[in-house]
C-alpha positions as a Markdown table, in Angstrom:
| # | Residue | x | y | z |
|---|---|---|---|---|
| 1 | Met | 48.7 | 3.4 | 38.9 |
| 2 | Lys | 51.0 | 5.9 | 39.3 |
| 3 | Cys | 52.3 | 4.7 | 35.5 |
| 4 | Ala | 48.8 | 4.7 | 33.5 |
| 5 | Arg | 47.9 | 8.5 | 35.5 |
| 6 | Ser | 51.9 | 9.9 | 33.9 |
| 7 | Ile | 50.8 | 8.1 | 30.9 |
| 8 | Val | 47.2 | 10.3 | 30.7 |
| 9 | Val | 49.0 | 13.0 | 31.5 |
| 10 | Leu | 52.1 | 13.0 | 29.5 |
| 11 | Tyr | 49.5 | 12.4 | 26.8 |
| 12 | Phe | 47.0 | 15.5 | 27.1 |
| 13 | Ala | 50.9 | 17.4 | 27.2 |
| 14 | Leu | 52.0 | 16.2 | 24.1 |
| 15 | Ala | 48.6 | 16.8 | 22.4 |
| 16 | Gly | 48.8 | 19.9 | 22.5 |
| 17 | Cys | 52.5 | 20.1 | 20.8 |
| 18 | Gly | 51.1 | 18.8 | 17.5 |
| 19 | Gln | 50.4 | 21.4 | 14.4 |
| 20 | His | 46.8 | 22.6 | 14.2 |
| 21 | Pro | 44.8 | 22.2 | 10.8 |
| 22 | Pro | 44.7 | 25.7 | 9.2 |
| 23 | Ala | 41.9 | 27.3 | 9.5 |
| 24 | Val | 38.9 | 27.8 | 6.9 |
| 25 | Ile | 37.4 | 30.9 | 6.4 |
| 26 | Ala | 34.3 | 30.5 | 5.0 |
| 27 | Glu | 33.5 | 32.9 | 2.0 |
| 28 | Pro | 30.6 | 35.2 | 1.9 |
| 29 | Val | 28.2 | 33.3 | -0.2 |
| 30 | Ala | 25.9 | 35.9 | -2.8 |
| 31 | Gln | 22.3 | 35.5 | -1.7 |
| 32 | Gln | 19.5 | 35.4 | -3.4 |
| 33 | Lys | 16.1 | 35.9 | -2.0 |
| 34 | Tyr | 13.6 | 33.3 | -2.3 |
| 35 | Asp | 10.5 | 34.9 | -4.3 |
| 36 | Pro | 7.1 | 32.5 | -4.1 |
| 37 | Phe | 5.3 | 33.6 | -7.0 |
| 38 | Gln | 8.0 | 33.3 | -9.2 |
| 39 | Pro | 8.6 | 30.3 | -10.9 |
| 40 | Thr | 11.1 | 27.5 | -10.3 |
| 41 | Thr | 13.1 | 26.4 | -13.6 |
| 42 | Lys | 11.2 | 23.3 | -13.6 |
| 43 | Glu | 8.2 | 24.9 | -13.7 |
| 44 | Leu | 9.0 | 26.7 | -16.4 |
| 45 | Asn | 9.9 | 23.6 | -18.0 |
| 46 | Gln | 6.7 | 22.0 | -17.5 |
| 47 | Lys | 4.8 | 25.3 | -18.6 |
| 48 | Thr | 6.8 | 24.9 | -21.8 |
| 49 | Ala | 5.8 | 21.5 | -22.2 |
| 50 | Val | 2.3 | 21.9 | -22.1 |
| 51 | Gln | 2.1 | 24.6 | -24.0 |
| 52 | Ala | 3.7 | 22.3 | -27.0 |
| 53 | Leu | 1.0 | 19.8 | -26.7 |
| 54 | Lys | -0.9 | 20.5 | -29.7 |
| 55 | Pro | -4.8 | 20.2 | -29.7 |
| 56 | Thr | -6.3 | 16.5 | -30.7 |
| 57 | Thr | -9.3 | 15.5 | -33.3 |
| 58 | Pro | -12.1 | 14.2 | -31.2 |
| 59 | Ala | -12.4 | 10.3 | -31.2 |
| 60 | Val | -15.0 | 8.1 | -29.8 |
| 61 | Leu | -13.2 | 4.9 | -28.1 |
| 62 | Ser | -14.3 | 1.4 | -28.5 |
| 63 | Asp | -15.7 | -0.7 | -26.2 |
| 64 | Gln | -12.4 | -2.4 | -25.3 |
| 65 | Gln | -10.1 | 1.1 | -25.6 |
| 66 | Lys | -12.3 | 1.8 | -23.0 |
| 67 | Leu | -11.7 | -1.5 | -20.9 |
| 68 | Arg | -8.0 | -1.0 | -21.4 |
| 69 | Ile | -7.9 | 2.3 | -20.3 |
| 70 | Thr | -10.3 | 1.7 | -16.9 |
| 71 | Ala | -7.7 | -1.5 | -16.2 |
| 72 | Tyr | -5.2 | 0.6 | -16.3 |
| 73 | Ile | -6.2 | 3.5 | -13.9 |
| 74 | Arg | -7.7 | 0.4 | -11.7 |
| 75 | Ser | -4.2 | -1.0 | -11.0 |
| 76 | Thr | -2.5 | 2.2 | -10.9 |
| 77 | Met | -5.1 | 2.7 | -7.1 |
| 78 | Lys | -4.8 | 0.9 | -4.2 |
| 79 | Asp | -8.5 | 0.1 | -4.1 |
| 80 | Pro | -9.0 | -1.1 | -8.0 |
| 81 | Ser | -12.3 | -2.8 | -6.5 |
| 82 | Ser | -13.5 | 0.9 | -5.6 |
| 83 | Thr | -12.3 | 3.1 | -8.0 |
| 84 | Arg | -15.0 | 4.8 | -9.9 |
| 85 | Ile | -14.5 | 6.4 | -13.1 |
| 86 | Gly | -16.3 | 9.3 | -15.0 |
| 87 | Asp | -17.0 | 9.5 | -18.4 |
| 88 | Ile | -13.6 | 9.3 | -20.3 |
| 89 | Ala | -12.1 | 12.9 | -23.4 |
| 90 | Ser | -10.4 | 11.3 | -26.1 |
| 91 | Gly | -9.1 | 12.7 | -28.7 |
| 92 | His | -6.5 | 10.8 | -32.0 |
| 93 | Asp | -2.8 | 13.1 | -31.3 |
| 94 | Gly | -1.5 | 12.4 | -34.8 |
| 95 | Thr | 0.9 | 10.2 | -34.0 |
| 96 | Gly | -1.4 | 7.7 | -34.1 |
| 97 | Ala | -2.2 | 7.1 | -30.2 |
| 98 | Thr | -4.9 | 8.3 | -28.7 |
| 99 | Ala | -4.8 | 10.7 | -25.3 |
| 100 | Phe | -7.4 | 10.7 | -23.0 |
| 101 | Cys | -8.8 | 12.9 | -19.8 |
| 102 | Val | -10.7 | 11.4 | -17.2 |
| 103 | Trp | -12.1 | 12.1 | -13.6 |
| 104 | Val | -11.1 | 9.0 | -11.2 |
| 105 | Asn | -12.2 | 8.4 | -7.7 |
| 106 | Ser | -10.7 | 6.0 | -5.5 |
| 107 | Lys | -10.8 | 4.7 | -1.5 |
| 108 | Asn | -7.6 | 6.1 | 0.6 |
| 109 | Ser | -5.9 | 4.3 | 2.8 |
| 110 | Tyr | -7.8 | 4.6 | 5.2 |
| 111 | Gly | -11.2 | 3.0 | 3.6 |
| 112 | Gly | -12.5 | 6.6 | 2.8 |
| 113 | Tyr | -13.2 | 8.5 | -0.9 |
| 114 | Thr | -10.5 | 11.2 | -1.8 |
| 115 | Gly | -12.2 | 13.0 | -4.0 |
| 116 | Ala | -12.7 | 13.1 | -8.2 |
| 117 | Lys | -8.9 | 13.5 | -9.1 |
| 118 | Pro | -8.9 | 14.3 | -13.1 |
| 119 | Met | -6.1 | 11.3 | -14.9 |
| 120 | Ala | -4.4 | 12.0 | -18.2 |
| 121 | Gly | -2.6 | 9.6 | -20.3 |
| 122 | Lys | -1.9 | 8.2 | -24.2 |
| 123 | Leu | -3.5 | 5.0 | -25.2 |
| 124 | Ser | -1.5 | 3.7 | -28.2 |
| 125 | Ala | -2.1 | 0.2 | -30.3 |
| 126 | Gln | 0.1 | -1.7 | -27.3 |
| 127 | Thr | -0.1 | 0.3 | -24.0 |
| 128 | Val | -1.8 | 2.8 | -21.6 |
| 129 | Glu | 0.4 | 5.2 | -19.8 |
| 130 | Glu | 0.4 | 8.6 | -18.3 |
| 131 | Phe | 1.3 | 11.7 | -18.6 |
| 132 | Asp | 4.8 | 12.2 | -16.7 |
| 133 | Phe | 4.2 | 14.6 | -14.0 |
| 134 | Asp | 7.7 | 15.1 | -14.1 |
| 135 | Val | 7.3 | 16.7 | -17.7 |
| 136 | Tyr | 4.2 | 18.5 | -17.4 |
| 137 | Gly | 3.7 | 19.5 | -13.9 |
| 138 | Tyr | 1.0 | 18.3 | -12.0 |
| 139 | Asp | -1.8 | 20.7 | -13.6 |
| 140 | Leu | -3.5 | 18.0 | -15.0 |
| 141 | His | -6.3 | 20.9 | -16.1 |
| 142 | Ala | -4.0 | 22.4 | -18.6 |
| 143 | Val | -2.6 | 19.4 | -20.1 |
| 144 | Cys | -6.7 | 17.9 | -20.8 |
| 145 | Lys | -7.0 | 21.6 | -22.4 |
| 146 | Ala | -4.2 | 21.6 | -24.1 |
| 147 | Leu | -5.1 | 18.7 | -26.1 |
| 148 | Gly | -8.6 | 20.3 | -26.2 |
| 149 | Leu | -10.4 | 17.8 | -24.0 |
| 150 | Glu | -11.9 | 20.0 | -21.5 |
| 151 | Leu | -12.0 | 18.8 | -18.0 |
| 152 | Ala | -15.1 | 20.8 | -17.2 |
| 153 | Lys | -17.3 | 19.7 | -19.8 |
| 154 | Ile | -16.7 | 15.6 | -19.1 |
| 155 | Arg | -19.2 | 13.9 | -15.8 |
| 156 | Lys | -17.0 | 13.2 | -12.7 |
| 157 | Pro | -17.9 | 9.7 | -11.0 |
| 158 | Thr | -20.9 | 9.3 | -8.5 |
């Protein structure tokens, strides 16, 4: 027992003899003031992307195109059978695709309706896709307005 105690005391006595790592002195960092009213770089890029959108030529969707769009919208919802879709505003964008804006209301995980939310996307011969939020941001009103498809002018789901 005395031997073990002696070894522990000797260990701690010798531990203090080693070299200590050099102290790291933190350089003062220039502090940037956060301004919540200044747009971030991402927000500026999104605004530029929306401004780059060209107005579309108004288009009337066929029944098949409407079915493709509604099927796509329902496939993205948590409760597809409860999804209510308003009128679809659409226009040709000059690339062969058709841009669309629509109001959508669906149930959330708790079983309650969330309220009508805008949705915007493109319909091509092969695919239906939403506008990418990372590119255009979440202001779909601005996206639809830039495309000449005013959300205020189309009927919300009931």
